[in-house]
Kinemage of the C-alpha trace (Angstrom):
@kinemage 1
@onewidth
@group {chain A} dominant
@subgroup {mainchain}
@vectorlist {calphas} color= white
{ca met a 1} P -4.879 29.858 -37.054
{ca cys a 2} L -4.790 28.930 -40.765
{ca lys a 3} L -6.682 25.861 -41.968
{ca thr a 4} L -3.521 24.097 -43.136
{ca cys a 5} L -1.887 24.628 -39.748
{ca leu a 6} L -4.584 22.771 -37.795
{ca pro a 7} L -3.882 19.303 -39.272
{ca leu a 8} L -0.163 19.898 -38.837
{ca phe a 9} L -0.654 20.867 -35.171
{ca ala a 10} L -2.769 17.761 -34.560
{ca ala a 11} L -0.176 15.558 -36.226
{ca val a 12} L 2.541 17.009 -33.996
{ca leu a 13} L 0.466 16.250 -30.891
{ca val a 14} L -0.157 12.662 -31.993
{ca leu a 15} L 3.516 12.168 -32.854
{ca thr a 16} L 4.526 13.595 -29.485
{ca ala a 17} L 2.154 11.259 -27.668
{ca phe a 18} L 3.386 8.157 -29.466
{ca thr a 19} L 7.007 9.223 -29.085
{ca gly a 20} L 6.478 9.532 -25.324
{ca phe a 21} L 4.731 6.164 -25.276
{ca ala a 22} L 7.680 4.509 -26.970
{ca his a 23} L 10.404 6.146 -24.867
{ca ala a 24} L 11.679 4.092 -21.942
{ca asp a 25} L 14.513 4.416 -19.467
{ca asp a 26} L 15.919 2.532 -16.490
{ca trp a 27} L 18.163 3.030 -13.452
{ca ser a 28} L 19.432 0.686 -10.752
{ca lys a 29} L 21.675 0.752 -7.705
{ca thr a 30} L 22.769 -1.692 -5.008
{ca tyr a 31} L 23.314 -0.724 -1.358
{ca asp a 32} L 25.523 -2.986 0.766
{ca leu a 33} L 24.444 -3.523 4.374
{ca thr a 34} L 26.122 -4.580 7.607
{ca gly a 35} L 22.961 -5.010 9.696
{ca lys a 36} L 19.179 -4.574 9.718
{ca pro a 37} L 18.116 -2.162 6.959
{ca asp a 38} L 16.101 1.010 7.492
{ca leu a 39} L 14.531 1.867 4.124
{ca arg a 40} L 12.554 5.009 3.315
{ca val a 41} L 11.036 5.538 -0.126
{ca gln a 42} L 9.057 8.488 -1.439
{ca ala a 43} L 7.709 8.132 -4.971
{ca his a 44} L 5.401 10.943 -6.006
{ca asp a 45} L 3.876 9.022 -8.915
{ca ala a 46} L 5.001 5.398 -9.210
{ca asn a 47} L 4.035 1.804 -8.605
{ca ile a 48} L 6.228 0.195 -5.929
{ca arg a 49} L 6.932 -3.516 -5.516
{ca val a 50} L 9.105 -5.000 -2.753
{ca glu a 51} L 10.355 -8.581 -2.563
{ca thr a 52} L 12.779 -10.222 -0.162
{ca trp a 53} L 15.928 -12.256 -0.706
{ca asp a 54} L 18.761 -13.832 1.323
{ca gln a 55} L 21.426 -11.309 0.325
{ca asn a 56} L 22.590 -8.650 2.791
{ca lys a 57} L 21.962 -5.729 0.468
{ca ile a 58} L 19.198 -3.651 -1.080
{ca glu a 59} L 18.753 -3.479 -4.827
{ca ala a 60} L 16.550 -0.737 -6.284
{ca arg a 61} L 15.537 -0.659 -9.948
{ca val a 62} L 13.508 2.081 -11.626
{ca thr a 63} L 11.954 1.683 -15.074
{ca thr a 64} L 9.961 4.316 -16.908
{ca arg a 65} L 7.805 4.523 -19.995
{ca gly a 66} L 7.229 7.821 -21.745
{ca leu a 67} L 9.676 9.556 -19.426
{ca his a 68} L 13.449 9.758 -19.360
{ca ile a 69} L 15.539 9.692 -16.183
{ca gly a 70} L 17.727 12.718 -15.597
{ca ser a 71} L 17.656 16.456 -16.269
{ca gly a 72} L 14.178 17.588 -17.287
{ca gly a 73} L 12.728 14.139 -16.561
{ca leu a 74} L 12.441 11.877 -13.545
{ca ala a 75} L 14.901 12.877 -10.818
{ca ile a 76} L 16.184 10.164 -8.479
{ca val a 77} L 17.537 11.450 -5.179
{ca glu a 78} L 19.127 8.745 -3.041
{ca his a 79} L 21.320 8.558 0.032
{ca gln a 80} L 22.837 5.898 2.263
{ca gln a 81} L 24.183 6.284 5.760
{ca gly a 82} L 25.155 2.972 7.324
{ca asn a 83} L 22.142 0.675 7.050
{ca ala a 84} L 19.732 3.572 6.430
{ca val a 85} L 18.780 4.034 2.757
{ca glu a 86} L 16.579 6.818 1.385
{ca ile a 87} L 15.240 6.947 -2.173
{ca glu a 88} L 13.036 9.684 -3.625
{ca leu a 89} L 11.558 9.789 -7.134
{ca arg a 90} L 10.660 13.298 -8.265
{ca gln a 91} L 8.430 13.748 -11.281
{ca pro a 92} L 9.065 16.746 -13.591
{ca his a 93} L 6.785 19.739 -13.158
{ca arg a 94} L 5.520 20.461 -16.619
{ca val a 95} L 2.375 20.299 -18.758
{ca his a 96} L 1.791 16.789 -20.095
{ca phe a 97} L -0.462 15.879 -23.058
{ca ser a 98} L -2.010 12.435 -23.475
{ca ile a 99} L -4.248 11.459 -26.402
{ca gly a 100} L -6.289 8.372 -25.660
{ca ile a 101} L -3.393 6.312 -24.224
{ca glu a 102} L -1.320 6.183 -21.054
{ca thr a 103} L 1.996 7.687 -22.081
{ca arg a 104} L 3.870 7.858 -18.780
{ca arg a 105} L 4.519 5.229 -16.150
{ca thr a 106} L 7.153 4.721 -13.467
{ca glu a 107} L 7.890 1.409 -11.731
{ca leu a 108} L 10.133 0.953 -8.691
{ca glu a 109} L 11.169 -2.596 -7.825
{ca ile a 110} L 13.122 -3.345 -4.642
{ca his a 111} L 14.823 -6.511 -3.412
{ca met a 112} L 15.957 -6.503 0.210
{ca pro a 113} L 16.446 -8.667 3.339
{ca arg a 114} L 13.278 -9.919 5.027
{ca ser a 115} L 13.804 -8.292 8.439
{ca ala a 116} L 13.736 -4.489 8.174
{ca lys a 117} L 12.162 -1.180 9.024
{ca val a 118} L 10.398 0.096 5.898
{ca ile a 119} L 8.496 3.299 5.142
{ca leu a 120} L 7.070 3.579 1.612
{ca gln a 121} L 5.060 6.493 0.225
{ca ser a 122} L 3.566 6.860 -3.246
{ca gly a 123} L 1.475 9.845 -4.255
{ca asp a 124} L -0.222 7.947 -7.070
{ca gly a 125} L 0.436 4.248 -7.606
{ca asp a 126} L -0.037 0.703 -6.363
{ca val a 127} L 2.122 -0.610 -3.519
{ca ser a 128} L 2.838 -4.319 -3.103
{ca ala a 129} L 5.218 -6.315 -0.905
{ca lys a 130} L 5.909 -9.938 -0.107
{ca gly a 131} L 7.792 -11.586 2.739
{ca leu a 132} L 8.763 -8.542 4.831
{ca glu a 133} L 9.153 -8.641 8.626
{ca gly a 134} L 9.499 -5.717 11.027
{ca glu a 135} L 8.093 -2.199 11.309
{ca leu a 136} L 6.211 -1.581 8.068
{ca asp a 137} L 4.493 1.681 7.103
{ca phe a 138} L 3.022 1.969 3.586
{ca thr a 139} L 1.021 4.896 2.148
{ca thr a 140} L -0.411 5.683 -1.281
{ca gly a 141} L -2.593 8.613 -2.275
{ca asp a 142} L -4.292 6.757 -5.107
{ca gly a 143} L -3.691 3.041 -5.592
{ca arg a 144} L -4.057 -0.496 -4.300
{ca leu a 145} L -2.225 -1.955 -1.325
{ca asp a 146} L -1.319 -5.640 -1.631
{ca leu a 147} L 0.863 -7.248 1.056
{ca glu a 148} L 1.505 -10.970 1.330
{ca asp a 149} L 3.263 -13.032 4.019
{ca val a 150} L 4.293 -10.037 6.147
{ca asp a 151} L 5.131 -10.171 9.854
{ca gly a 152} L 5.278 -7.597 12.634
{ca ser a 153} L 3.926 -4.062 13.006
{ca leu a 154} L 1.885 -2.929 10.015
{ca arg a 155} L 0.447 0.508 9.216
{ca leu a 156} L -1.256 1.031 5.842
{ca his a 157} L -3.084 4.019 4.365
{ca thr a 158} L -4.606 4.653 0.941
{ca ser a 159} L -6.876 7.549 0.001
{ca asp a 160} L -8.406 5.774 -2.973
{ca gly a 161} L -7.912 2.037 -3.438
{ca ser a 162} L -8.536 -1.428 -2.084
{ca ala a 163} L -6.299 -3.188 0.435
{ca arg a 164} L -5.451 -6.892 0.712
{ca val a 165} L -3.123 -8.049 3.484
{ca ser a 166} L -2.015 -11.409 4.874
{ca gly a 167} L 0.507 -12.338 7.557
{ca arg a 168} L 1.217 -12.422 11.295
{ca phe a 169} L 0.629 -9.130 13.075
{ca asp a 170} L 1.471 -7.560 16.433
{ca val a 171} L 0.146 -4.141 15.418
{ca leu a 172} L -2.373 -3.482 12.645
{ca glu a 173} L -3.586 -0.109 11.411
{ca leu a 174} L -5.256 -0.097 8.015
{ca arg a 175} L -7.304 2.734 6.540
{ca thr a 176} L -8.732 3.405 3.104
{ca ser a 177} L -11.059 6.213 2.070
{ca asp a 178} L -12.495 4.297 -0.864
{ca gly a 179} L -12.073 0.554 -1.377
{ca arg a 180} L -12.657 -2.979 -0.137
{ca val a 181} L -10.450 -4.322 2.663
{ca glu a 182} L -9.399 -7.963 3.114
{ca val a 183} L -7.169 -8.930 6.043
{ca glu a 184} L -5.914 -12.403 6.916
{ca ala a 185} L -4.226 -12.474 10.334
{ca arg a 186} L -2.437 -15.794 10.648
{ca pro a 187} L -1.787 -17.914 13.783
{ca gly a 188} L 0.640 -16.273 16.201
{ca ser a 189} L -0.922 -12.828 15.682
{ca leu a 190} L -1.599 -10.830 18.849
{ca leu a 191} L -2.788 -7.379 19.825
{ca arg a 192} L 0.325 -5.814 21.313
{ca glu a 193} L -1.700 -2.623 21.042
{ca ala a 194} L -5.111 -1.751 19.573
{ca trp a 195} L -5.874 -2.843 16.007
{ca asp a 196} L -7.795 -0.411 13.811
{ca val a 197} L -9.219 -1.364 10.390
{ca arg a 198} L -11.346 1.228 8.539
{ca ser a 199} L -12.881 1.897 5.157
{ca ser a 200} L -14.931 5.000 4.374
{ca asp a 201} L -16.519 3.325 1.353
{ca gly a 202} L -16.173 -0.452 1.013
{ca ser a 203} L -16.748 -3.783 2.733
{ca val a 204} L -14.277 -5.182 5.274
{ca met a 205} L -13.391 -8.870 5.653
{ca leu a 206} L -11.165 -9.810 8.593
{ca arg a 207} L -9.989 -13.378 9.291
{ca val a 208} L -8.232 -13.970 12.612
{ca pro a 209} L -6.978 -16.973 14.630
{ca gly a 210} L -9.701 -18.593 16.702
{ca asp a 211} L -7.722 -18.043 19.913
{ca leu a 212} L -7.108 -14.312 19.400
{ca ala a 213} L -8.068 -12.358 22.548
{ca ala a 214} L -9.554 -8.897 22.065
{ca asp a 215} L -12.239 -6.402 22.981
{ca val a 216} L -14.143 -6.276 19.700
{ca glu a 217} L -15.967 -3.336 18.149
{ca leu a 218} L -17.587 -3.854 14.734
{ca arg a 219} L -19.477 -0.996 13.123
{ca thr a 220} L -21.029 -0.088 9.769
{ca ser a 221} L -23.172 2.918 8.877
{ca asp a 222} L -24.764 1.214 5.897
{ca gly a 223} L -24.402 -2.579 5.676
{ca ser a 224} L -24.556 -5.834 7.618
{ca ile a 225} L -22.341 -7.342 10.332
{ca thr a 226} L -21.440 -11.045 10.267
{ca thr a 227} L -19.231 -12.898 12.754
{ca asn a 228} L -18.347 -16.581 12.755
{ca ile a 229} L -16.320 -16.339 15.988
{ca pro a 230} L -17.950 -16.541 19.455
{ca ile a 231} L -18.198 -13.071 21.031
{ca val a 232} L -19.591 -12.284 24.483
{ca val a 233} L -21.719 -9.287 23.577
{ca glu a 234} L -21.699 -6.202 25.778
{ca gly a 235} L -24.486 -3.626 25.789
{ca asn a 236} L -27.207 -3.498 23.164
{ca phe a 237} L -26.694 -5.361 19.924
{ca gly a 238} L -27.914 -3.521 16.834
{ca gly a 239} L -27.841 -4.304 13.155
{ca his a 240} L -25.030 -1.827 12.524
{ca gln a 241} L -22.894 -2.215 15.642
{ca leu a 242} L -21.509 -5.024 17.812
{ca arg a 243} L -19.315 -4.787 20.903
{ca gly a 244} L -18.016 -7.600 23.055
{ca lys a 245} L -15.143 -9.792 24.198
{ca met a 246} L -13.432 -12.505 22.190
{ca asn a 247} L -11.578 -15.188 24.195
{ca gly a 248} L -11.899 -13.203 27.415
{ca gly a 249} L -11.005 -9.840 25.923
{ca gly a 250} L -7.841 -7.831 25.592
{ca asn a 251} L -6.727 -4.810 23.607
{ca arg a 252} L -9.278 -3.213 21.294
{ca leu a 253} L -9.986 -4.655 17.835
{ca ser a 254} L -11.952 -2.045 15.891
{ca val a 255} L -13.392 -2.643 12.418
{ca arg a 256} L -15.439 0.137 10.817
{ca thr a 257} L -16.883 1.089 7.468
{ca ser a 258} L -19.205 3.915 6.491
{ca asp a 259} L -20.657 2.084 3.498
{ca gly a 260} L -20.397 -1.713 3.247
{ca ser a 261} L -20.583 -4.942 5.186
{ca val a 262} L -18.276 -6.101 8.006
{ca thr a 263} L -17.317 -9.777 8.321
{ca leu a 264} L -15.249 -11.296 11.142
{ca asp a 265} L -14.252 -14.884 10.413
{ca lys a 266} L -11.911 -17.544 11.772
{ca phe a 267} L -8.651 -18.244 9.939
């Protein structure tokens, strides 16, 4: 390549990067409902935020930076059948250059009724929700999980990110491969079936009502165990494992981490 071509090539790359950074696009749609919504979202690379309102409809809004919506860009595939709504965000399959700055970002914001069945999946992005009630299943491959004031059956998974959850739970399954976990189970929570909270690399803090009945199993491979709730210990008590009954026992409450401390506290 000639010497004069190199600066020109570099300038084109820089211009392309800043052009992508400046480009933005948006899309929105409203889905009218006649009953309890069943929402399924699959976003391969996007941050997702869900909030509730009193209107009997779902509003979805997508905003992008450095990426247009449509042919050759972000594809939005959506479908409604009755109260069931499906939304999929498909990222374009192409080589992407970035020089020192984040040039592409996709945000999905949803407003919907409080009581619902919701399944959200993001391949790479944070997932947050506030005020939802029902069967909730959230997954992200790489990002934080942040849920506030939720109620019902909750299943959360992240491969790389922290998790912070508060609400009233009947079912609780929370797993992260890399990140700190904080759970606040509010009064009225119960173990309709076993609760399972795990982190492969990170501390776990769990606050529960003082009257919660459960067979408790706390375990860490590398860290301490602290409990501020009376537990009738069963078997041998070691520094890395504790088993026993809380308020007479019940379904299993399992909290595990491979690397970090475990704390069980009263709400």
